[in-house]
N, C-alpha and C positions, 0 to 999 in steps of 0.2 A: 504494500500500500504506500502510495506517495503522500508524504506529509510536508506541508510548506506554510510559511507565514505569509506568503504573497497571495493575492487574490486572483492572479492569472498564472497560467503555465505556458511558457514559451514553447511553441511547436506542438502543443496539445490543445485539443478542443474539448471544452466542457460540454458533454452531451446532455447531462441532466443534473439539476441541483436537487439534492435529497433533503437537506435541512441541517440545522444546527445539531452538533453532537458535543458532548461534554465528558469530562472525567475529573474526578476529585480524589485526593488522598490527604488524609490527616494522620500524621505520625507523632506520637508522644516521645519526648526525650525524658530521660530520667534525671534524678537529683544530681548525680555525679557528673553527668554530661553538662548540666547547667552550670555547675561550679567551675569546671574547666573552661567552658565557653566564657564565663564571667571573668576569669583570670586573663584569658586571651584579650578580652575587651579592655581590660585595665592596662596590660603591658603592650598591647598592639599586636598586629598580625592577623593572620587568617585563622578561622576556627574550622579545622579539618573535620571535627565531629559534626558540626552543623552542616557543613558543605556535603558531607557524605549522606546525611539524612535528607537534605534537600534534593540531591540527585536521585535517591531512592524514591522519594515521594513523587518527583517529576516522572520517573519511569512508570510508576504505578498509574498515575493519572493519564499519561499518554497511552498506555496499554488499554486502560478502561475506555478511553475515547475511541481508539482504533477498533476495539471489539464492537462497540456500539455502531460504528460506521459500517463495519463488515456485515453485521446482522441486518442492516438496512439496504445492503447491496452496493455500497460505495466501493470504489477502488482508489480513492484519493480524498484527502482532507485539505482544504485550502483556508487561508485567513486565520491560521492558528494563533491564539493569544494565550500566554501563560501568565498566571497571577500567583504571587507568593505572599503568604501572610503568616504572622506569628501570633498564636493565641496563648494567653497566659491565664488559665482559669483557676487561679488560686495557687496550687502547688504544681511546679513543673511547667514546662513549656510544650506547646504542641505546634507543629509546623504544618501548614496547610498549603497545598498546591492545587489550583484549579486550572483547567485547560478547556478551551472551547475552539471550535472551528466549524466550517461548513463542509458537510459530506457531499461529495459529487461523484459522478461517473464520468471518466475521461476516456478519450480515444485520440488517435493521431489524425 
C-alpha cells in the first residue's frame, strides 16, 4: 500500500476516493521512564526512551490506519497527517499518536 503526505501522486491516477481513515495509539510510560526523561530534560539532550515509545506508537497507529484502508478496498492513502500528544492523567505519562488520511484506489 502506498502511503504519502501529499494529496497527489505523480504519474498515478486516483480512480476512486474511498474516504477518511484513521489510526490511534496511546502508550503509557512508567514511573522510571518518566524520571529518566525528566533528568534528560534538566541536563539537555534527547530522550531515547520517549523517542522509542513515540516510534512504537506511530507504527501502531499507521498499521491501524493501513488495515482500515485495506478493509475498504484502498491501495493507497494520501494526505496523511500525524499528530503527537502527551497526556498526563495524574500518575505517569501517556503518549498518544493519531494519524489520518484519505483512502483511495490508484492506477497508472
